[in-house]
N, C-alpha and C positions, 0 to 999 in steps of 0.2 A: 179881611186879614188872612183868612184860611186860603183864599184864592191866592193871595200874594205869596203865601208860604209854599203852596204847591208849585207856583211858577218858579220860585227860586230853587226848590229842589230839582225841578225838571231841567232848569238851565244848568245846574250845578252837576247833575248826574248824566244827563242825556246831551245837552247842548242844543243849538249853538248858543254861546254867550259872548257876543261881540263887546269888547271893552275898548272905549276910546282911549288913545288915539289909534289903537291898532285895528282899524276897520278899512276895508276895501272901498273903493268909490261906489260900488253897488250896494254897499251896506253889509256885505258878508264879513265874517271874522277873519283875523289873522292870528295864528298861535305862533308865538316865537319863543316863549320860556319853557314850553313842554310839547311834545308830540301829542296828537289827539288821543292816542291810545292810553297815555298816562292821565290826560286831562279829563277824559270821560270814561264812565264804567258801565253804562247801560245803553240799550238801543243800538248795539254794534252787531253787525254780522261779519264774522271772521272768515278768512279763507279756510277752505277745506284742508285738513291736515292729514298727515300719513297715519292717522289712527285707525282708518279703515283699510286693514291689511287684505292684500289679494290672497284668496283662499289657497291658490296652488303654491304659495310660498311658505305655507306653515305645515307643521307635522299634524298627523292624524288627530292626536290628543288635543292639540291647541285647536284645530279646526272644530272639533266636538264641543270644546269650551266656548268658542266664538259662536257657534251656532245656538247653543243653549242660552247664552247671554242675550243673543239677538232675539230669540223666541220669547224669553221672559219679558224683554223690553217691549216687543210687540203687544204681548198680552197686557202689560201695565198701561199701555198707550190708549187702551179702549176707554173712551169717556163714559159710555153707558152700557150696561148689559141688563137685560130684562128677560123675564120668562114669558112675557106676553108675545105670543107668535105674530100678532097683528102689528106690533110695533116695529118701526124701522130701527135696526140695530147697527151700531157702529162697529163693524167687524174689521179686524186689522190683520188678517192673514196675508193681505197683499200690501201692507204698509211698507212702502220703499224706505230705503235708508235715508231719504231726504228728510223725512219726518224725525228719524233718529238724530239728524244733525241739529234739530232744534233743542234737543235735550242734552247735548254734549256740553262739556265745561266751557268751551269757547264756541258758542253756537254759530253755525254757518247758515241756518235757516230760521224762519219764523212764519207762523200762520195760525189757521183755525180750521176747524171742521164745522159744518152746520147742515141742517136739513133744509131743503130748498125745492120750491117749484121752479121749473125753468121759465123765467119771465119772458113775456111776449117779445119785447124789443132788447133783451139782453141786459148786460150788466155794466155799470160804469165804475172803473177801477181808478183810484187815485193813490199814487205811490209817493212817499216822501223818502228821500235818502240824499246823501252828500259823500263826497270823497274829499280828502285834503291833499293838495299838491305842494311839493316843496319848490320854493322859488326864492330868489333874493329879495330881501327887504331892507330898504334904506330909510333911516329916519334921522332927524337933526338932534344930536345930543346937546348942543348948545349953538350959539350963533356962528361959531367958526368950524365945529366939527360935525361931520355926518358919519353915520355909522351904518355899515352894511352887514346884515346877518342873514342866515338861511332861516326861513319861516315857513309854516304851513298855511296855505291859503285854502279856504273853504270854497268848494264848487258845488252848488246845488244840483240835484238830479231829479227834482220834483217833476212829475208828469201824470197826465190823465190819459186814459184810452178806454174804448169801449170794446166789451167782449159781446160779440153777437150771439144771439140765441142759438145759431147753428154751430158756434164754436165751443159751446158749454158741452162737455162729455155727458152723454145720457146712458152709457153702457158701463156696468161695473168693471173696474180695472183699467178703463181707458183714461188717458190724461191729455191735457193741452198745455203746451209751453208758449210763453210769450216772452221774448227777450227785450229788455228795456234799452232805451237809447240815450245818448248824452244830448247836450244842447244843439249839437250840429247834426243830430239824426243818426249818429254812428252807434251801432249796437255795443252794449257794454256787458260785462260778465255778471249781470244780475238778471235773474229771470223769475217770472211768476208761473208756478206751476198749478194747474187745476186738475184735480183727479176725482173721478167718480168712484166712490166706495160703497156703493149701496149694496146691502145684503140681498142675495137673490131671492130670498123667500119673502122680501118686502111685499106687504099686501097692497100698499098704495103705489101704483106704478108711476103716478105723477110726481111723487116726492122723492128726491134723490139726496144721498149723503155726499156732500162735496167737500173737498179739503183744498183750501187755497194756501200755497206756500210760496214765500219769497226766499230765493236761494242764491247765495254767493257762489259763482262758479270758479272764482279764483282758487288756486291751490297754493299751499306753502308749507314750510317744515313745521314740525312741532315746537321748535324754539325760534326765537328772533322773528316773530311774525312782522311783516312789513306793514306800516301804516297805510301805505298805498293800495295794498291788497284788501283793506277793510272798508266796509260801507258804514257811515255813521248816521245817527238821528233817523234810523229806519222805522217806518210804519206805513200801513196801508189801509185803505177802507174799500169796501165793496158795497155798491148801492144799486138798486134796481132802477132801470130807465123809467122815467115818468113817475118815480116814487112808488112804483107798484109793490105791495107788501107781499113778498114772495118767501121770505125766511120763517120757517115755522119751528115751534119749540120742540125740544127733546121730550119724549114721553116720560113721565115720572116713573122710576123703576119700582117694581113691587117691593114691599118691605120684606126682604129676605129673612131677617133676624126675628121679626115679630116683636121687636122691642117697643115698648110703649113710647119711649123718647122719640124714636124715629118716626112713628106714627103721629105723634103730636106735632113734630116739625113739618111733616107733610101737610098737616091740616093748617097750621099757622102760616105757612109760606106757600100755600096752593096758588095764589095769585102771582107769585114770583116764578117766572118761567126762565129755563135756560135755553138760549137760542144759539149759542155756539160754545165750542170748548177750544181753549188756546193751545197751541204747541210753541212753547219758548217765549210766550208773550200772553197777555190777557186780552180777550175780546170784550168789546163794549157795544151796547145797544140801547135803544130807547127803553128805559126800565118801566115805563108806565104801560107798555103794551102787554097784552096777555095772550093774543091769538097769533098775530103775524107781525114781523117788523121789516122795514125797507132797506135798512143798511146796518153793517156791522164794521167796526173799526178795531185795529190792534192797538194795545197800549203797552209800553215797556214798564211804566209805573202806574199800575191800576189804582184807582180812587173810587171810593163808594161813600156817599154821605148816609149816615145812619140817623135816622129821624129820632128826635128826643122822645123819651117816654115821660110824660108829665103826670104827676099824681093827680087823681080825681078830687075836685072839691065839691061839696054839696052845699049849694047857697041856702037851701031851705032847712038844713040840719046844722046849726052852729054846734061846734065841738070845742068850746072853750074850756081851757084848763081851770080857769077860776071858778066857773060855774059847776064844775065837777069835783071841786075841792072842798075841804072842811070850812073854808071861809065863807062859802056861799049857803044860802038857806033853800036854794032851788032843788027840785027833784032830780037827782043825777041820772035816774033811769029813763026819765022821758025822752031825751034826745038819743040815748043809746037804743032805745026801741025803734025810734024813727030811722036811725042808721041801719039797723037790721032789715027794716021794711023796704028801705031804698035797695039794699043789696038783693033781697028776695025779688023785687020787681025787675032789677037788672038781670038776674039769673033767668027768670022767666022769659024775658025779651030774647036773651041769647038762644034759649032753647027754641023759641018760635023761629028765629032766624035759621037756626041749624036745620030744623025739620023742613023749613021751605027751600033751602038752597043747596043742602048736602044730601048725598046718598052713600049707600054701601059702607066701606071702611072709614071714609071721612066722617060720616054721620055717626057711626059707632064711636069713633075717637072723640068727636065733639060731645056726645052724651056722656062719655066717661069724664071729659072735663067738667061738664055741668054737674055730675055726680060729685065730684071733688069740691066744687063750689058750695054745693048743698051740705056737704059734710062740714065745711068751714062755717057756714051759716048756722048750723045746728050747734056747733061748739060755742059760737058767739051768743046764741040764745041760752045755752047753759050757763055762760059766764054772767049773763044779766039776771038769771034766776038766782045765782049765787049771791050777787050783790043785794038782792031783794031779801034773801033768807038767812045770810050768814053775816052777823054783826062785825066780826073781825075783818072779814074780806072787805066789807063796805068801808070800814074805817081805814084799812090799809090803802084801798083804791083812792079815797079822798086825800089822804096824806101824800100819796105818790103824785097826784095832781098839783098839789101845792109845791111839793119839792121840784117837779119838772118845770113849773111856771118860773119858780125862783131861779132855777138853773139857767133857763132861757134868759131872763132879765139880767142876771149877774154876769154870765158868760159873754153877753153882748156888750159889756162895758169895755171901751177901748182902753189900751194900756195908759195909765196916768203917770207920766215921767216926773221924777224929782227935778225941782227947779234949782239949778246950781249957778251961783254967782261968785267969781273969785275963789273957787275951790270950796265955797261954803254951800250947804244945803239949806235953802231958805223956805222951802215949802213943797207943795205937791199940786200938780196941774188939776184944775177943776174938772169935774165931769158930772153929767146929770145922773144921779144915783136913783135908779127906778124904785117907785113904792108900789108894792103888790096891790095895794087897795086903790091905787089911782092910775087908771090906764093911760091918762094923758102923759105920764111920765115914761111909758113904754116906747121902745123903738117900734115903728110900723111893722106889721106882719108877725109879731110874736104873740104867744099866748093861746094858739089854737092847734089842735091835733089835725093831722091829715087823716082821712077815713081809714086808710090802710093800717095806719099806726095804731089806732085805737082798736081796730078789729083785731089786730095781732095779739094785743094785750088781753082782750076779753076772751079770745080762743084759749089762752093759756092760764086763766085764773083757776081753773079746776085742778090742773096737774100741779100747781104751785101749792094749793091748799092740802090736796089729799095725795100723800106719797104712794098710795096704793092704786091711785087712778090709772086705768090703762093708757091714757094720753102721756103719761110720764115716760113711757117707752118710745114715744114718737119724737123724732128730731125735727123740730119745726124750722123751716127755712124762710128767712125774709129775702126775696130776690127782688132787687130794684137797682137801677143804675146809680152811679155815684152822684151824690148831691140830692137824692130823692127823699131822704129822711129815715134810712134804716137805723142809724145810730139812736135817734131820738125813740124809735120803738123799743129797742132793746134796753136802752137806759130806763124807760119807763117801767119795763118788766122787772129790771133789777131793783129799782127802788120799791116797787110793790112787794117784791120777795123779802127785801131787808125789813120793811115795815111789819109784814105779816109774821115773820120769824120773831120779832121782838114782841109783838102783840100776843103771841102764842106763850112765850117764855121771856120776860124782859131781861133775865140774867144770861140768856143764851147768846153770849157774844161769840167772837171768832169769825172766820171767814165764811161768808154766805154765798158770794158769787165769785166765780173764776171767770176772767175775760181774757181770751188768748188771741194773740195776733202772730202773724208770721214775720212781719217786717218791723224793725226797731223804730225806725223813723215814724212810722204810722202810729205805733204804740205811744210815743211821746206826745204826738198831736191829739190823740184820743184821751190820754190821761188828763191834759188840761180841761178838756170838756167835762169828763167825768168827775173831775175834782169840784167843779162848781156844783154838780148834783149832790155830791157827798157833803159839801159844806152846807148846802140847804137842808139835806136829810139830818145832819147832826144838830143843826140849829133847831129844827122842829123837835128832835129828841130831847134837846136840852129844855125846851118849854114844856115837855110832856114826860118828865122823869118818872112819875108814878106808873105811867103806862108803858114806857119804852126803856126804862132802865137808866143806869148811870154810866155804863160802858159806852165809850164814844163810837160813833159810826165813822169809820175812817177808810181811807183808800191807799193802796200800796202799789208802787211800780217795780216790778220784778223782772228786769231785762238784762241781758249780758252786756258788759263793757260801757254802756251808756251811763250807768249809775254806780256809786261805789259799793263793793261788796262788804267792806269792814268799815267800822266807825273810825279806825285810825286813818284810813285813806281819806274819809270825809273830812276829817279834822285838818289834815295836811292841805288838802284842796282849798278848804275854807280860810285856812292861815295864809296861803299864797294870795287869795283874794283880798284879804285884809290889808296885806302888805303891798298891794298894787301890782302884783305879778298876774297878769291876765293870761289865763289858759282856758281850756275847754271847760265849760261849767257843768259839773256832774250832778248839779241839783235840779236840772231840767226846767223847773217852773220859773218863768220870767215875769209873770205878773200874778198879783193876788187873784185867785179864782172867785173871790167875793167882791172886793172893792175895785179892782183893776189897778192897784198901786204897783208901780214898777218894782221888781225884785231882781237880785243878782248884782253883778259887778257895775260900779259906777265909776267910770274911767276919770272923770273930771273932778271928782270930790277929793278933798284932802284927807278927811277922816270918814269913818262910817262908809268904806267903799263897798261893803257887802250888805245890801238891803234885803230884809224879809227872811234871813237865815240867822239862827242864833245857836249858841253852844248850850249844852244842857248835860249835867252829871247823870250817868247811869252806873250805880255802883262806884267802882273806883275809876271807871273810864269816862270819856266825854263823847257825846254824840252831838249831830247837828239837827236841829228842828226848824220847822217853818213858823214863823210868826210875823204877822204883817206889821210894818212899821208906821202904818197910817193910824194914829190914835183913835180916829172915828170909826175904825173898822171893827166889826163884831169879833174878829179873829186876832186882835192885837194884844189881848190880855195874856199875861203869864200863865194864868190858870185855864185859859181857853184859847189854845193856839190853833193853827191850821191843822186839820186832821189828815195830813199827807205824810207819807213814809216812803223813802226811796233807798234807804241803806239796808242791805240784806240782813245784817245782824238785828236791826230794829224790827224788820218784818217778821223774822222767827220769833222774837221775844214777845211782840204783841201783834199777833196776826190781824191784818186789816180786814174790814168787812168785805170790801171789794178789792180783790187783787187782779191787776192788770199784768200779764206776763207774756213772754215770748216762749216759743217751743225749745230754744236752746236752754232756758232756765229749768224747764220741766225735765230736760235730759240730765240736769245736774242732781236730781233727787237722789240718785244712786250714791252719790259722794257727799251728800249733805243731810246726815241724820237729823239735824236740828229742824229742817224743813218739814218734819212730820207734824209740826204744830199747825201747819196751814190746813191739815186734814183733820183737825180735832183731837190729835193725840197730844195731851199735856200730862208729862209724867205718867202715872199709872191710870190717869183719868181718860175716858173717851167722850169728848164733847161732840155735838152734832157736826158733821163735816159740811163742805159747801153743797147747797142744794141746787144751784143753777150754774151751768157751764155754757158760756157764750164763746163760740168759735167764729171770730170775724174773718171776713175775706176767705170764706171757706173754698172758693174755687182755686186758691193758691195752694191748698193742700192736695196736690195731685202728683202723679208720676213718682220719681224717687223720693221727694220730700214727704209725699203721702205715705209712702212705705215705711219711712222712719218714724214719722209722726204716729202712725198707726201702733207701733210697738209700745210707746209711751201712753197712748190713748187708753189701751187696755188696762195699764197699771193705774192711771189716774182715775179711771171710772171705778176700779176696785177700791182705791183709797177713799173715794167719795161715797161708798156704798156702806150703810149700816142696816142690820137686820133685814138684809135682802132688799132694801130700799135704795134705788139708784137715783142719781141726780137728773134733773131735766137738762137736756142739750138743746141749744139754739145755734142755728147756723146763719 
C-alpha cells in the first residue's frame, strides 16, 4: 500500500502519467488539457534565466552585493567541514555557478558531490529525461465528429554511456563535460559536468571529491518560460563498472559544540554513513553498506523507511495488572524484582559490547548512556523498596493496577448503538461486558504492562510520595513512537498519584493532576480514554469511602471552542439536540466510557434524541451532566452519574481531580479569576494544588509556540507551588 502511494505521488508530481486514451503508439503520454509545466512540479530542469547578471553591466555597489551573496552561497554549499586535517574536505572556493543553479528558485541544474576512488574501468552513467513537443492531436469526439487540438507529446531522452577512467578528472579544479544526445544521435542542450573539487591538503591522494551535475544549457527569460526549453522527469545514476565499490563515505565531522545530544546521535547512528550530498535533489545509495558503495542515484522525491521501534516484552517476567492489584494475593514485589534484574543484565551486556566495539569519544558517550541507565535502575530499585516499606504507597500502587485494568477492559468495549425501529428506541445493542475476575471475558492482549511502562511508574513513586525528594525537580520524559504505550504509562502514574493523595487525606479533594495538550483534537481523543480510568478510580473510591473519602474522583475537559464555556450555552445546545436540530456536539463524549452505550444525538429517534446527557439544577440555573441511559450501567443512577465535566463554569465550581486542558485555556487564566479554584484557592482557604503536571506531545512545544507557552509555564508552576514544594512534571 505504501509503495502504491509513493508511486501515485511520483506520477502526480514528477510524471509521466499516461492516461488512456491519450497515449502515443509507443506508450508515451500526450498532454492536451494542460502544458507539462502546469501538470508537473518536480524533477524539472528549467532554462537558465537572466538572473545571473553580467558583472560589467552593474554598478560598483551592486557588484559588491552580488559578490558577497555569491560568496555566502558558496560557503553554505559546503556539505562537510571538519577540523581533522587528514580528512578530505569539501571545499567550495571554486564552486562554479552551475552548482548555484541547483539552488535557484527554478533550478537549471541538479547533481551530487561524493568522495570516490577512480574505478579501474570507469563509470556507467544512466540519465533519464524527457521533453514535450507540441503537435496536432486528433481524436474522435463521436461517430461523426473528429476533433483536432494542439497537444504536448512526450519524447524520452533516456540514455546510458560510459565515462572511462581516463576521462574522470583527477586534478582539483578540472572538469569534464559530456553533451547528451537525442534518439537520432544529435547533441541536445543537456550536459553532464564532472568536476574534481578535492582539497589540495587531502592526505589520501587516491580519493577524490567529485561533483556530478546535470545542466540545462537552454536560456530563457525570467517570465513566460517555454515548455520546450525545459527537461522533465530528470534523474541520473552513477555506477562503477563491474560494480566495483569505489564511493567512500564522508568522514564524520568532529563535534564542534560539545553538546551531549550531538555526541549521542554520532554514537547511535555511527553505522549510517553519508556517501553523497545532493545539490537540488537527494542522492540515494544502498543504506546497508558502511564502507563503500558502488552506485549513487538522484531522487527528486526522496523516501526513507524508518524501521519501527517495538516495545520489549519479557516472556519470563509476567507483568499482569491483575496480579499487581488488590484483587490478587500474589506477592507484587516478586516480578518487579525480576524486571529490575532483567534490566540490570541488559545494561551489563550493553557495557560489554561498548567496551569491545568502541573507543575514544564514542566509548565515552556510550558509558555516559550506560550511567543514565544505571541511574534509572537505581530509581526503580528505590521504588520497589518503597512498595515494601510504605503501606500507603503499596496500597495506592495496587489500587492503580486495578483501575488501569478496568480502564483497559471498559475502554475496549465498542460503541453499543441504540436499536431504533419506526422512530422508537427498543433497546441497546448487546456486547460482551468484561468481568475483571474472569480473564476469558477479556479481549486478547489486554491486562499486561509493557516493561518500560511499569519501569517508568516505579521510577517516580518516590517523587510522588515525598514532595521534598530531589527527583521532584527532574522532568521525566517518556520517549516512544506513536502507538508504543506512552499514554498508558502516564495514566498509571496519574491514578497512583490520585489514590496516594486520598490515602494521605481522604478529604483532600480538588485538582490533583493537570494534563496539557497542544492540539484540541488530540485532547478530545485522550479525554475519552482517561474518562474510562477516572470511572474505574471513582468506582473503587465508592467501594472504599472510609479510606478514600466521599468526594468524587472526576475528570474535566478544559479546551477552547470545542466545549461550552457557560451553562447557558450548554443548555441551548442540548435544547437544539432534543428538538432534532443537529449541530456540532459540544459534549464530546459519544459513548459511555464504562459500558460503551451510545451517547449524543440520535437522528432516527422520534423522542429522547439526546442520549447520555441530562439537565440538572445548579442554584437558579441549569447545567448539563453526563448520565448513562443504560439502566444496567453503574453510572446510570441519579445519585451516581458519570464523573465527567466539560462546561467551564462547572469546572470552576467543582474542580475535577484530573483536568485535561490546552495551552490556550491556560492563557485565559488572566481573564478568569474563578479559575483560581483549579489551583486550590477556595475563598480564603488554600487547599493543596495539583501535584502532577503532564505535558503530552512535548516536542510540539518548540519554536514560537514554546516561547509563548514558556510565559504561562512559569505562572502555572508558581500557582501549583505551596511552601516551596513544586509539582512533579512529566513530558
